[in-house]
N, C-alpha and C positions, 0 to 999 in steps of 0.2 A: 505494499500500499504507500502510495506516496505521500510522504508528511510536507503539508504545506505550512504557513506561516497559524492559519485557526488551528490546524491540527495538534501544533505543537504549544499554544497556547491554553488548548484546551486538556492538554495531559499534564501541562505544568501546573493548572489549575487542579485537576484532580490529584496527583501525588502531594501538592499541597494541604489539600482537605483532608479527608479520613485516613489515608496511608501514613501521611505523616503524624498525625495524633496518635495512632496506633504506636508510633516509633517513638515520639514522646513520650507516653504512659509506659513504654517499656523501660526508657531511660530513670523515668520517676522510681520504677517499682526498684531498680539494678539502685539507684542511689540509697532508697529507704533499706535496703536489705544492705549495701557497704556501712552506712551510715549506723544501721541499728545494731553491726557487729561489734562497733566501737564504744556502745554506750556499757559503760558499768554501774547499772541502776537497779533500785530495788523497787520494781514498780508497785508494789505493795504498800509503798509509803508515798505514793503519787497523791496529791491532793486532788480528790474527782472534781470537786467544785471550781476550783481556781482552773484546772486543765481545761473543763466544759467553757467556762467563761473564757479562757483564751481561743479556744477553739471557733467560739461563738463572735470573738470580736474579729479575728480574723475572716470570718466570714463577711461580716459588715464590711469590714475592708475592700475584701473582692467584690461587693456589690458597689462600694462607693467608688472603684475604680472603674466599675461600667459605666456607674452614672456620670462619672466625670468625663467619660468616652463620649458619652451620648449627650451630654450636654454642649462640649467640644462641636460636635456637628451640626446641632442645633442652632448652634452662634452662628453658624455660617452659613444657616436656611435648610438643613434635611433634618427633617421631625422622623425619626425612627421610632416605632414601638420599642419601650424598655425591655420587654420580653424578648423581641427577635435581637436588639440591640445585647442584651447579656449574653444570648445562645452564640449569637456571632462573636464576642468578644472574647468568651470563656475558651472559647475552641482555637482561638487565634494564638491567646496567651499562653495556653499550654505548651506551645511549641520552643516558647524559651529554653526548654529543658533539651531541646536538642542541639547539639554545638552549631556554632557558626554564627550565632546572636543577631541574623536577620530574617530566619524563620517566622517569628512572631508578627514583625510587619509586614512582609511577604504575603501571608496568610490574611493579617487582618486588612490589606489591601485589595486582596482577592473576595474574600467574603462582604465586605461592604460594600465594594464596585457593584457586587450584582444587586445590591437593595436601591442602587442609582446613583451611590454618591460619583461625581466628577473624580476625574484623578488629579486635577487642582486643590479639591477640595479635601482629598484623600494625602495628599502629600501635606500642605498645609498643616494639616491637623495631626498628622505623624509628627511632624517637627513638633507643634504645640505639644503633644503628649510628652515627648524627649524634655521638652522644659519643664512641665509641669510636674515630672518628680522629680528633678533638680532643684527646681524653686521649692516645693512643697516640703522635700527631705532636707536641704539646707535650712529652711526659716524654722521646721521643727526642730534641726540639730543643735541650734542656738543654744538652746535650752541647756544641751550638754556639756556646753564651754567647760564650766567649774569641774565638771568630771573627769572631763579631758586632761585639763591642766595638772590634775592631781593623779593620773594615771600610772602606772608601772613605767619605767624610763626606755624599756623595750618599745613600747605602743608610741611615746612621744617621739622616740627617736624614729619612728616609720612616718610617723606623721610629718614631722619636719620634712621629711624629703617628700611626702605625697601631697601634700595639701598645696604646697607653691604650684608645682606641675599641675595636680589638677584644676587648680583655680585659674591658670592660662589657658588653658584646654578648654574649660567652661567658656569666658569669655571670649576666645577666637570662636568657639562654636556658635556662640549666641550672635555675635557682631556678621559672622558667615551668612547665617540663616537669613539674619535682617535685611542685609545686603542683595543676598539671592533674591529673597522677595520682592523687594523693592525694584532691583532690576527687572526682574520677569514677569511681576504682577502688580508692583502696588499702583496705587492709585493717588496721584497728586493732591487730590484734594481729601484725601483720607485724613482723618482727625483734625480738619482745619478748625475746627473750633477750639483747639487746646494750644498752649502757647508753643512756639516753635522749638523751644530748646528743650520741653518735657516731650514733645513729640516725638522728637532724634529720637532721648533716650526709651521710651514705652514701645518705638519700632523695632527693638530688637526684643522686646519681650511679647513672646507669643506673636510674630508678624501677621498680620492679615487678619488681626481681629480686631474689633472696636475697643476704645480703653474701658469700656463699661465692662465689656466682654471680658477682657483681660484680668478684672478685679474680681470678678464671680469666678471665673476659672481659677483664679489664685489662692482665693480662699476657700473654695470647697477642695483643691490639691493639699493644703496645708493642714485639715480636718482631716483628710484619708489619709495623709503618713502619719499623723497623729494616732489615728485609730491603730494603724500597724504596730506603732512602737507601745503602745497600751496592750494589744493583744501579746506580744512578747512577753512583758511585764508579767502577763497573768503567767504565762507558759511558764516563764522561770519560778514564779512564785508557788507553783505546783509541785517543784521536786526540791527548791532549795528556800527556805521561809527567812527570806531578809527582811520583812515590814514591810510598809508603806513609808519610809522616812524618804527614800530615794525612788519613790514612783515617777517625778516628773524629771530627773536626771536620766533613770534607767529605762525608761521610755524613750525620752528624747535619743540616748546614747544606742538602742536598738534601732531606731529611724537611721541616725550617723552610719551606720553601721551598713544599711540595707544601700546608703547613697555612695558609701566607697564600692560596694561589691556590684554597684549599677554601672559605676565608673570604669570597673575594670572590664577591657573590654575582649580579655583574653580568652576568659574562661565562661560557659553559658550561665547566665543569672547571675554570675559573680560567686561560683561555687566555690567554697574552700577559701575565698577571700574574706567574706562575710565572716564565717566561723574564725577566720585569723583573729580579725579585729573584736569578736565578742568575746574571744577566749584571754587573749591581753587585756582587754579593758576591766574584766568581771575579775581577775586574776588578782584585784588588789582589795577584793572582799572574801574571796576564798582559794582553795587552792588551784593553781594551772590544772591538774588533772580535772576538778570539779568545774572550773569556768569550761573545758573544753567539752565535756559531758553535757553543759547547760546550751552550749551554743550547738552542739549537734542536734540535742531533743529539741530546741526551740525550733532548729531548722525542718525539722521532722513532722513536727506538728503541723508549722506551717503549710508545707505540702499537704498533706492529709486532708488540710483545712480546704486547700483551692481543688484538691480531687472532691471534697463533697460540694464547691460549688458548681465545678463541673458538671458533677451528676445531676444537681439542681436545676441549674441552668438547659439540660438535656430533658431532664422532664416535665419541666415547667413548659418548656416548647412541643414536646411530643405529645401530652395529655391533657393540658389547659384548654378551655375555650377559650376562642378572640375575644 
């Protein structure tokens, strides 16, 4: 059979769909098995209430991630029902676990193009999604600065090398995306009602969105990643009774670890990087071994919560009435 451009695109769309989803789940299962083997944990001592609360908060986090994407598209004029949006978003995000770091973006582009979202909007929205992660996590992470300043010397040494490089990379990314949008899609009248100096600055934040949209999306992003940190805190509390004195610091620190993992483009979903940051950071309150167990345990709880979210999205799509 002769393959033309249309056939090739059809095969690519097919492979990015269910086959890649099954591959992602296989990677997840392998990851859970590998990580579980490293746990030296007495499961009979787990606080079930805090564990279930952590799982619930992770589930809420994934719901808000889906909502944030829906609102991003809505601000560009595409109103996709939340059920449909959640189903497509969940199945695109699960592909983060496949090595390569591009499959979730490709999958989201393909799945939402089927709903009628044009390529320009998808491109602008995916850039906005990356910026929302950086801005949301970055804002929440500010609360953990006191914790980081008093962290073990090993972590501070790594951060001294990592943070300047990351900040430069982030600034370059924001400026580059703003300039690319301005050159390719910019509207000379866009945001003309605000001061020119403010307009120049805000054009690099979520380029292609109005100032009002930027504010709403950034606020929602900050809340979303705060929920992520709180979910991690209760997952930690289920196996290590640290109390609530460090609630804000630790919740923010977990979000900071997510940001560091997100900015590491070498490994899928920052696997290993996040755990390393969490382990070093928590070694100030417990042994290095216990800190490693907490890092692995919170990761497993997070992954299981995402699988529950995926199952929920599938069943909601399949069995609920319109």
